[in-house]
KOLDO-217886 format. One record per residue (C-alpha): residue number from 1; x, y, z. Coordinates in pm, 1 decimal. Layout:
<mardos>
sese, x, y, z
NUM, X, Y, Z
...
</mardos>
This chain:
<mardos>
sese, x, y, z
1, -1236.8, -1768.9, -7887.4
2, -1346.7, -2038.0, -7649.4
3, -1687.3, -2009.6, -7497.7
4, -1708.9, -1901.7, -7135.2
5, -1875.3, -2234.0, -7071.4
6, -1544.4, -2405.9, -7137.0
7, -1461.7, -2326.0, -6775.5
8, -1741.7, -2550.2, -6648.5
9, -1598.9, -2864.1, -6492.0
10, -1724.4, -3209.0, -6575.6
11, -2026.6, -3311.2, -6377.5
12, -2161.6, -2958.7, -6341.4
13, -2521.4, -2924.8, -6449.2
14, -2745.4, -2624.3, -6497.7
15, -3117.0, -2680.6, -6469.7
16, -3363.6, -2405.8, -6559.6
17, -3667.9, -2618.1, -6488.5
18, -3857.0, -2646.2, -6160.6
19, -3779.7, -3015.6, -6130.4
20, -3554.5, -3124.1, -5849.1
21, -3214.0, -3254.7, -5950.7
22, -3110.6, -3594.0, -5829.4
23, -2793.5, -3450.7, -5682.0
24, -2790.9, -3213.0, -5388.1
25, -2812.9, -2854.8, -5520.7
26, -2586.9, -2575.4, -5412.0
27, -2770.1, -2260.4, -5315.3
28, -2652.6, -1912.9, -5220.8
29, -2931.1, -1915.7, -4964.8
30, -2767.8, -2213.1, -4794.3
31, -2461.6, -2002.4, -4721.4
32, -2667.7, -1726.8, -4562.8
33, -2809.2, -1965.6, -4308.9
34, -3168.1, -1907.4, -4415.8
35, -3426.3, -2182.9, -4445.1
36, -3573.5, -2264.9, -4784.9
37, -3796.8, -2556.0, -4688.6
38, -4032.1, -2664.9, -4964.8
39, -3906.0, -2403.5, -5210.2
40, -3859.1, -2516.0, -5567.3
41, -3587.0, -2286.0, -5695.1
42, -3593.5, -2247.2, -6069.4
43, -3222.1, -2186.3, -6108.9
44, -3009.2, -2456.4, -5952.0
45, -2650.1, -2559.8, -5980.4
46, -2563.1, -2918.2, -5891.8
47, -2218.7, -3068.0, -5883.6
48, -2122.4, -3429.6, -5857.0
49, -1784.6, -3347.0, -5710.4
50, -1878.1, -3130.3, -5417.3
51, -2153.0, -2957.0, -5229.7
52, -2068.7, -2601.1, -5141.0
53, -2232.3, -2563.0, -4801.5
54, -1935.6, -2470.7, -4587.5
55, -1973.3, -2211.1, -4318.7
56, -1740.1, -1925.4, -4245.3
57, -1671.8, -1662.8, -3985.5
58, -1657.6, -1399.7, -4255.5
59, -1808.2, -1068.3, -4149.4
60, -2116.3, -915.9, -4303.7
61, -1981.3, -568.4, -4244.9
62, -2028.2, -360.2, -4560.7
63, -1669.2, -242.9, -4550.4
64, -1524.2, -595.0, -4552.1
65, -1758.8, -788.4, -4776.2
66, -1552.7, -768.8, -5091.4
67, -1209.5, -790.2, -4934.7
68, -972.0, -997.8, -5149.3
69, -870.2, -1194.3, -4843.0
70, -1215.9, -1354.8, -4847.3
71, -1168.3, -1499.5, -5193.9
72, -1166.8, -1860.9, -5078.3
73, -1460.5, -1827.2, -4840.6
74, -1779.0, -1996.1, -4961.3
75, -2004.2, -1775.0, -4750.5
76, -1864.8, -1427.5, -4811.5
77, -1971.3, -1231.5, -5121.3
78, -1625.2, -1246.2, -5282.0
79, -1607.1, -1623.2, -5252.6
80, -1962.9, -1672.8, -5375.5
81, -1920.1, -1438.0, -5669.5
82, -1591.7, -1595.2, -5775.3
83, -1744.7, -1941.6, -5773.5
84, -2049.1, -1830.4, -5975.1
85, -1827.9, -1672.4, -6240.1
86, -1577.2, -1956.3, -6260.3
87, -1828.3, -2238.9, -6291.5
88, -2020.4, -2070.3, -6571.8
89, -2354.1, -2051.4, -6392.8
90, -2385.7, -1675.4, -6441.9
91, -2320.0, -1694.1, -6815.0
92, -2598.1, -1948.5, -6850.5
93, -2831.7, -1742.0, -6634.2
94, -2767.8, -1418.7, -6826.0
95, -2822.5, -1590.2, -7158.7
96, -3149.8, -1735.3, -7029.1
97, -3262.4, -1386.7, -6925.3
98, -3242.9, -1274.3, -7287.4
99, -3495.5, -1533.8, -7401.7
100, -3702.4, -1654.0, -7104.7
101, -3944.0, -1493.7, -6862.5
102, -3917.0, -1536.2, -6488.0
103, -3536.2, -1560.2, -6486.6
104, -3497.2, -1249.2, -6271.8
105, -3739.8, -1391.4, -6014.7
106, -3546.9, -1719.5, -6006.5
107, -3219.5, -1530.2, -5964.3
108, -3357.9, -1327.3, -5674.7
109, -3494.2, -1644.9, -5519.1
110, -3155.0, -1812.5, -5549.4
111, -2995.4, -1513.0, -5376.8
112, -3259.5, -1539.7, -5103.0
113, -3398.5, -1198.8, -5200.7
114, -3764.3, -1286.6, -5259.9
115, -3862.8, -1017.0, -5009.8
116, -3710.2, -753.0, -5240.0
117, -3959.0, -838.3, -5513.0
118, -4240.7, -831.4, -5256.2
119, -4125.8, -493.7, -5124.7
120, -4104.1, -335.6, -5470.2
121, -4451.1, -448.6, -5574.4
122, -4651.1, -228.9, -5341.3
123, -4638.1, -429.4, -5019.5
124, -4733.7, -229.0, -4712.9
125, -4584.5, -479.9, -4473.0
126, -4393.4, -237.4, -4249.7
127, -4286.0, -514.0, -4019.0
128, -4120.0, -694.7, -4308.0
129, -3932.3, -386.8, -4424.5
130, -3824.8, -287.4, -4076.0
131, -3622.8, -598.2, -3996.9
132, -3247.1, -565.7, -3979.1
133, -3209.7, -915.7, -4123.6
134, -3367.7, -809.0, -4450.8
135, -3142.3, -505.6, -4475.6
136, -2835.2, -722.2, -4420.4
137, -2946.2, -981.6, -4675.7
138, -3028.8, -707.3, -4923.6
139, -2680.2, -560.6, -4879.8
140, -2508.1, -894.1, -4919.3
141, -2716.8, -970.8, -5227.0
142, -2630.9, -632.4, -5380.9
143, -2262.5, -696.4, -5317.2
144, -2276.4, -1041.8, -5474.9
145, -2459.4, -904.5, -5780.1
146, -2201.2, -632.2, -5840.5
147, -1909.1, -872.3, -5797.1
148, -2063.6, -1140.7, -6018.6
149, -2153.9, -905.2, -6302.8
150, -1822.5, -721.7, -6288.7
151, -1640.5, -1054.8, -6283.7
152, -1844.5, -1182.2, -6577.6
153, -1748.7, -877.9, -6784.9
154, -1381.8, -908.0, -6692.2
155, -1373.8, -1279.1, -6766.9
156, -1532.8, -1223.1, -7104.8
157, -1289.5, -945.8, -7196.6
158, -996.9, -1171.0, -7111.2
159, -1135.2, -1444.7, -7334.1
160, -1192.8, -1218.3, -7630.2
161, -1492.7, -1205.1, -7860.7
162, -1824.1, -1199.3, -7672.8
163, -2029.6, -1285.5, -7979.0
164, -1957.3, -1657.9, -7968.2
165, -2152.8, -1673.5, -7643.4
166, -2460.4, -1667.1, -7869.7
167, -2419.4, -2044.0, -7884.1
168, -2576.0, -2067.9, -7540.8
169, -2900.6, -1950.6, -7698.1
170, -2934.2, -2279.9, -7883.0
171, -3158.3, -2397.9, -7599.4
172, -2912.2, -2625.1, -7426.0
173, -3053.0, -2688.6, -7077.6
174, -2784.3, -2925.3, -6950.4
175, -2419.8, -2892.2, -7045.4
176, -2154.2, -3141.6, -6941.9
177, -1791.5, -3081.6, -7035.9
178, -1916.3, -2854.0, -7315.2
179, -1659.7, -2678.5, -7532.4
180, -1659.2, -2454.9, -7838.1
181, -1485.4, -2712.1, -8050.4
182, -1748.3, -2977.8, -7973.7
183, -2017.7, -2730.2, -8070.3
184, -1844.6, -2672.1, -8403.0
185, -1820.7, -2300.8, -8339.1
186, -1446.1, -2245.6, -8317.1
187, -1426.6, -2090.5, -8663.7
188, -1783.2, -1972.8, -8699.2
189, -1854.2, -1600.3, -8675.3
190, -2206.9, -1524.2, -8566.7
191, -2246.6, -1187.2, -8732.7
192, -2609.0, -1150.8, -8631.0
193, -2546.3, -1227.6, -8263.3
194, -2577.5, -951.1, -8005.7
195, -2268.9, -879.7, -7796.0
196, -2274.4, -1066.1, -7468.2
197, -2174.3, -745.7, -7291.4
198, -2511.2, -602.8, -7392.6
199, -2686.7, -901.1, -7236.1
200, -2501.8, -834.6, -6911.3
201, -2596.2, -465.7, -6919.7
202, -2964.1, -549.9, -6966.8
203, -2952.6, -804.1, -6687.3
204, -2765.0, -561.6, -6460.3
205, -3014.0, -281.8, -6526.3
206, -3307.0, -507.5, -6435.5
207, -3134.9, -634.6, -6119.1
208, -3013.3, -302.5, -5982.8
209, -3328.0, -114.0, -6075.5
210, -3522.0, -356.8, -5855.8
211, -3264.7, -355.0, -5575.9
212, -3239.3, 25.1, -5564.0
213, -3616.9, 66.7, -5572.0
214, -3630.5, -148.9, -5261.5
215, -3357.2, 67.0, -5106.3
216, -3572.0, 374.6, -5163.1
217, -3859.2, 196.1, -4987.9
218, -3637.3, 121.8, -4689.4
219, -3514.7, 481.2, -4677.2
220, -3870.0, 613.0, -4662.3
221, -3976.8, 365.2, -4391.6
222, -4100.2, 560.0, -4087.8
223, -4191.9, 285.2, -3839.9
224, -3850.9, 240.7, -3680.7
225, -3638.9, 371.9, -3397.7
226, -3416.6, 665.9, -3496.5
227, -3085.6, 504.4, -3405.9
228, -3189.4, 186.1, -3587.3
229, -3284.6, 389.8, -3892.6
230, -2949.7, 571.3, -3888.5
231, -2760.9, 242.7, -3869.5
232, -2961.0, 110.8, -4163.4
233, -2904.9, 423.9, -4373.2
234, -2530.3, 419.7, -4311.5
235, -2505.4, 49.0, -4397.4
236, -2710.3, 93.2, -4713.3
237, -2494.8, 386.2, -4823.5
238, -2185.3, 166.7, -4778.9
239, -2340.9, -123.6, -4968.6
240, -2447.7, 97.0, -5258.6
241, -2118.0, 287.4, -5276.1
242, -1916.6, -35.4, -5275.4
243, -2140.8, -194.6, -5538.2
244, -2113.1, 114.9, -5758.7
245, -1733.5, 120.4, -5727.8
246, -1718.4, -250.4, -5812.7
247, -1954.5, -255.7, -6109.1
248, -1930.5, 75.9, -6291.7
249, -1564.5, 61.8, -6407.1
250, -1633.4, -273.1, -6576.8
251, -1956.3, -151.1, -6738.0
252, -1800.1, 174.7, -6855.2
253, -1504.5, -13.6, -6999.9
254, -1734.1, -251.5, -7184.7
255, -1947.7, 34.6, -7318.5
256, -1636.1, 187.2, -7475.9
257, -1562.1, -140.4, -7653.5
258, -1914.9, -183.4, -7789.1
259, -2036.1, 75.0, -8037.0
260, -2393.3, 43.2, -7917.6
261, -2625.8, 326.5, -7822.4
262, -2838.6, 84.9, -7620.5
263, -2532.9, -21.2, -7422.6
264, -2438.0, 337.6, -7346.4
265, -2795.0, 423.0, -7245.3
266, -2814.2, 120.9, -7015.5
267, -2483.7, 208.1, -6848.5
268, -2593.8, 569.2, -6813.3
269, -2922.0, 460.9, -6652.2
270, -2750.0, 222.4, -6409.1
271, -2505.7, 495.4, -6309.1
272, -2791.3, 743.7, -6268.6
273, -2989.6, 500.9, -6051.4
274, -2691.6, 445.3, -5823.1
275, -2610.2, 816.1, -5801.9
276, -2970.3, 909.8, -5726.8
277, -3000.4, 656.3, -5445.4
278, -2663.0, 750.8, -5298.0
279, -2770.9, 1115.1, -5299.7
280, -3105.8, 1027.4, -5140.6
281, -2933.4, 828.4, -4866.0
282, -2673.1, 1100.8, -4815.7
283, -2946.6, 1359.7, -4770.5
284, -3128.7, 1138.5, -4520.9
285, -2809.8, 1076.2, -4319.8
286, -2715.4, 1445.5, -4317.4
287, -3067.8, 1532.7, -4210.1
288, -3028.4, 1294.5, -3916.8
289, -2703.1, 1464.0, -3812.1
290, -2890.4, 1794.9, -3802.2
291, -3177.6, 1635.1, -3609.8
292, -2925.5, 1500.9, -3359.0
293, -2781.9, 1850.2, -3307.7
294, -3132.9, 1988.4, -3266.4
295, -3211.9, 1717.2, -3012.1
296, -2913.8, 1826.7, -2803.0
297, -3026.1, 2190.4, -2805.5
298, -3390.9, 2125.1, -2720.4
299, -3481.4, 2217.3, -2363.0
300, -3725.0, 1930.3, -2321.6
301, -3444.9, 1682.5, -2397.3
302, -3286.4, 1757.2, -2060.1
303, -3587.3, 1836.7, -1844.2
304, -3581.1, 1525.4, -1626.6
305, -3253.8, 1480.2, -1438.1
306, -3215.2, 1133.8, -1277.2
307, -3241.1, 1172.6, -901.0
308, -3003.5, 880.9, -847.9
309, -2725.0, 1048.6, -1046.0
310, -2755.1, 795.2, -1327.8
311, -2662.3, 859.7, -1690.7
312, -2915.5, 1087.9, -1856.2
313, -3132.3, 916.6, -2117.8
314, -3048.4, 1191.8, -2369.0
315, -2677.2, 1131.2, -2312.2
316, -2731.4, 765.7, -2399.3
317, -2934.9, 848.7, -2708.5
318, -2687.0, 1104.1, -2842.6
319, -2396.1, 867.0, -2788.7
320, -2579.6, 595.8, -2981.8
321, -2584.0, 835.9, -3275.9
322, -2222.0, 936.7, -3215.3
323, -2112.9, 571.7, -3210.6
324, -2286.5, 507.3, -3542.4
325, -2132.0, 816.8, -3699.5
326, -1780.4, 725.6, -3585.6
327, -1818.9, 362.4, -3690.9
328, -1904.9, 484.7, -4041.6
329, -1655.3, 770.6, -4052.4
330, -1563.5, 728.6, -4420.7
331, -1930.0, 735.3, -4525.9
332, -2002.2, 1042.3, -4315.5
333, -1690.4, 1220.4, -4443.9
334, -1817.9, 1209.3, -4801.7
335, -2162.8, 1325.3, -4688.7
336, -2021.2, 1614.9, -4484.5
337, -1823.9, 1743.1, -4781.5
338, -2130.9, 1726.9, -5003.7
339, -2402.1, 1868.0, -4780.3
340, -2244.5, 2086.0, -4510.6
341, -2274.8, 2463.9, -4544.9
342, -2031.6, 2544.4, -4263.2
343, -1658.7, 2584.2, -4311.7
344, -1571.3, 2408.0, -3985.6
345, -1768.6, 2093.5, -4077.5
346, -1477.4, 1952.5, -4275.2
347, -1489.6, 1594.8, -4148.4
348, -1702.6, 1345.6, -3961.7
349, -1483.2, 1387.4, -3652.1
350, -1547.3, 1763.4, -3648.0
351, -1922.6, 1714.6, -3676.0
352, -1930.2, 1446.7, -3406.6
353, -1706.2, 1631.0, -3160.7
354, -1918.2, 1942.6, -3205.8
355, -2216.8, 1733.7, -3094.0
356, -2023.3, 1604.8, -2792.8
357, -1916.9, 1956.5, -2687.6
358, -2276.8, 2078.6, -2711.2
359, -2396.1, 1781.8, -2507.0
360, -2136.6, 1844.9, -2235.2
361, -2239.7, 2209.8, -2211.1
362, -2603.2, 2108.0, -2174.3
363, -2514.8, 1859.3, -1899.8
364, -2319.5, 2125.2, -1710.1
365, -2605.0, 2370.2, -1737.2
366, -2882.7, 2127.2, -1644.3
367, -2689.4, 1982.2, -1350.8
368, -2720.9, 2321.2, -1182.0
369, -3088.8, 2245.4, -1127.1
370, -2988.9, 1982.0, -868.9
371, -3000.6, 2142.7, -525.3
372, -2769.0, 1886.2, -365.8
373, -2410.4, 1970.0, -471.7
374, -2301.4, 1611.3, -399.6
375, -2560.9, 1474.9, -642.0
376, -2475.5, 1745.9, -894.9
377, -2109.6, 1646.4, -922.7
378, -2186.6, 1276.2, -892.8
379, -2420.4, 1315.3, -1191.0
380, -2143.0, 1485.9, -1387.6
381, -1895.1, 1211.2, -1294.3
382, -2133.8, 944.7, -1424.1
383, -2215.7, 1118.4, -1751.8
384, -1863.2, 1243.0, -1827.6
385, -1717.7, 898.4, -1767.2
386, -1982.3, 743.1, -1992.7
387, -1899.6, 990.2, -2271.0
388, -1527.5, 925.4, -2235.5
389, -1570.4, 546.7, -2249.6
390, -1788.1, 561.4, -2559.6
391, -1534.8, 781.5, -2737.6
392, -1248.4, 551.7, -2637.7
393, -1432.5, 248.3, -2774.1
394, -1476.1, 417.5, -3112.1
395, -1096.1, 425.0, -3171.8
396, -1157.7, 735.9, -3383.7
397, -1129.5, 1030.1, -3144.7
398, -795.0, 1215.3, -3122.8
399, -575.9, 1127.7, -2824.9
400, -560.8, 1486.7, -2702.0
401, -940.1, 1495.8, -2681.8
402, -949.8, 1176.8, -2474.6
403, -681.8, 1310.6, -2239.7
404, -885.9, 1626.9, -2186.6
405, -1193.5, 1424.9, -2100.9
406, -999.8, 1206.1, -1862.4
407, -883.3, 1517.5, -1675.9
408, -1240.6, 1643.6, -1671.8
409, -1367.3, 1321.4, -1511.0
410, -1089.4, 1337.9, -1251.2
411, -1182.9, 1698.7, -1174.6
412, -1548.0, 1604.5, -1119.3
413, -1445.5, 1314.7, -893.6
414, -1223.2, 1541.8, -685.0
415, -1498.1, 1802.2, -646.3
416, -1754.3, 1534.7, -558.2
417, -1528.2, 1399.6, -282.2
418, -1480.4, 1747.0, -137.0
419, -1845.5, 1854.7, -133.2
420, -1981.3, 1514.7, -31.1
421, -1727.4, 1369.7, 213.4
422, -1538.7, 1678.1, 323.6
423, -1815.6, 1779.3, 570.2
424, -1821.6, 1425.7, 713.0
425, -1448.2, 1435.0, 783.2
426, -1483.3, 1786.0, 927.1
427, -1699.9, 1641.6, 1204.5
428, -1392.3, 1466.5, 1343.7
429, -1212.2, 1798.1, 1388.1
430, -1501.1, 1983.2, 1552.7
431, -1385.7, 1992.5, 1916.9
432, -1520.4, 2325.9, 2038.5
433, -1659.6, 2329.6, 2393.0
434, -2018.5, 2389.8, 2282.8
435, -2006.8, 2111.9, 2026.1
436, -1847.4, 1874.3, 2273.4
437, -2124.9, 1930.1, 2521.9
438, -2395.7, 1856.6, 2265.6
439, -2239.9, 1561.7, 2097.1
440, -1892.3, 1427.4, 2070.5
441, -1708.3, 1470.6, 1743.7
442, -1704.3, 1094.4, 1692.8
443, -2078.3, 1064.3, 1743.9
444, -2141.5, 1342.3, 1497.9
445, -1910.8, 1175.3, 1246.7
446, -2101.4, 848.1, 1274.9
447, -2432.4, 1026.5, 1238.2
448, -2325.2, 1211.3, 922.3
449, -2151.6, 903.5, 786.0
450, -2460.9, 686.1, 820.5
451, -2684.7, 954.4, 675.9
452, -2477.3, 1006.1, 362.6
453, -2425.5, 632.0, 312.7
454, -2799.1, 571.5, 343.0
455, -2863.2, 824.1, 65.5
456, -2575.1, 739.0, -167.8
457, -2628.2, 366.7, -143.8
458, -2929.8, 430.3, -367.5
459, -2729.1, 630.2, -619.7
460, -2637.4, 439.6, -932.5
461, -2307.7, 374.2, -1108.2
462, -2344.3, 128.0, -1395.3
463, -1978.6, 86.5, -1483.4
464, -1823.1, -157.6, -1231.7
465, -1478.0, -7.1, -1285.6
466, -1601.6, 344.1, -1208.6
467, -1795.2, 213.3, -908.6
468, -1482.0, 41.3, -776.0
469, -1273.1, 354.2, -831.8
470, -1519.9, 582.7, -652.6
471, -1550.1, 351.8, -352.8
472, -1173.1, 329.5, -318.4
473, -1139.1, 707.0, -353.4
474, -1388.8, 758.1, -69.6
475, -1216.1, 497.0, 147.2
476, -878.5, 661.8, 82.7
477, -1019.9, 998.3, 186.3
478, -1227.2, 899.8, 490.9
479, -1059.2, 602.8, 660.6
480, -713.0, 758.3, 723.6
481, -876.3, 1059.3, 890.9
482, -1094.2, 830.4, 1099.7
483, -793.1, 624.1, 1213.3
484, -602.3, 938.8, 1298.8
485, -889.9, 1063.0, 1512.5
486, -911.5, 733.0, 1701.8
487, -542.3, 753.9, 1779.1
488, -585.3, 1106.5, 1915.5
489, -876.2, 995.9, 2136.8
490, -670.0, 712.3, 2273.3
491, -386.8, 949.8, 2361.2
492, -594.4, 1223.8, 2519.5
493, -880.5, 1017.6, 2664.1
494, -1121.2, 1294.0, 2561.2
495, -1429.0, 1079.1, 2584.1
496, -1550.7, 784.0, 2783.0
497, -1541.5, 479.7, 2549.8
498, -1839.2, 331.8, 2736.5
499, -2061.9, 614.4, 2606.7
500, -1989.0, 534.3, 2243.0
501, -1972.7, 216.4, 2050.9
502, -1692.5, 263.7, 1809.5
503, -1716.5, 111.4, 1466.6
504, -1401.6, -48.5, 1346.4
505, -1241.1, 74.9, 1027.9
506, -1333.7, -256.8, 867.5
507, -1700.7, -192.1, 936.9
508, -1676.8, 151.8, 778.8
509, -1502.7, 11.5, 471.8
510, -1766.3, -259.8, 434.4
511, -2036.4, 5.9, 445.6
512, -1859.7, 218.3, 183.8
513, -1823.7, -83.9, -44.0
514, -2203.1, -105.5, -63.2
515, -2241.3, 241.0, -215.4
516, -2376.7, 315.0, -564.8
517, -2568.1, -7.2, -623.4
518, -2876.2, 188.1, -728.9
</mardos>
């Protein structure tokens, strides 16, 4: 069999010393956009033919990091892993791990994961652990590790006998256009050499043990906002699940080929570490779903109703959770099946929509505490519309549910118009003798109109589309009735026009277009 190093192109050099190569080194950290000023990385790969520093628009989303379509991208995990396997750098690194100290640290440094080693060695730097950037880099590093090690196993199996890789242990630090034939090993059987698959398993166990220990530290971190923590937990669960699905089939396949108890124990330990951390994360995520439900039911969550009809702060908070749950539907589905004790919690959608229904009931109930019926229904319009828009943006909620919520918003708008602007319009039709003596119907209309506009101008509608729709709905309800009344006054000459200064319909419309600015 040819050595794996036969795939290394001419001009490629591996340097395990701390000295700087004369040629510009390629670094994984370069592709992450991080700065490594003044750092002397122990493991470097330099190439005379190219410098792999290209940038890409590839997403860091856990669900897309190992997509085959990213194979040619230098920045994404798939592209990075493929390059590391093809150019032989990983084979050299793994062989060095079996005989040198500090290789793991150099590997983590090259992956820009120094903070993982800091975090697993008793650091109490909460600020360091609480940054989203570190979580993202940790996830990308975990993905690259799983792809690289799985690819190394697969490449070795395709090439045949792993034992000839023992030649790397001859202490060669720089290899240029190296081949098995040149080493005189094409017909030599190294009976005392350990299988290279065992080296990979040892290296993998050391890497993932460290990475998963850091994950446990992140899971236990308390100094963070709840929605931020949920987002982190869901992302970490995706990273770990994807890494497990990528790595374990290759390791299990290799363990069946090697009749080694150590190999089987290593694979069993790696699998156990992954399973334990996935279970820990699943428990934490499920606990947060229950805490979200409890938050909805707590009376103190809804005590303060905005007096400007704005979206309730609890509505915003719950929908932040809901958005995270829906965005990670596949993750939550597996967690629901594992941890739920209720027969109706069969999917993430069921759990989330149950939260939304509970929240809507609470909003209905708490809105009754508002003495002004106009404000009550305006508040419900604002919150119901906000809920509907968030669910639409998730692209996960069933169409029938969205249609029902659209009808609900329309119903609240209709009721708001009736209770708020119906009495104003009624002033135009109040022509009894007693009322006429006190104040003309037109004067009373203007008085009520100005009063309600003065109040509702301070009410708040954040969504410009909803604000535009409400203003137009009010104009469509009020202005035609006002025009009709002016026509009747002109025909019957009920009042002396000198006594009243009529506002034109344009003036009324301009006033209505200033409503709901908050």
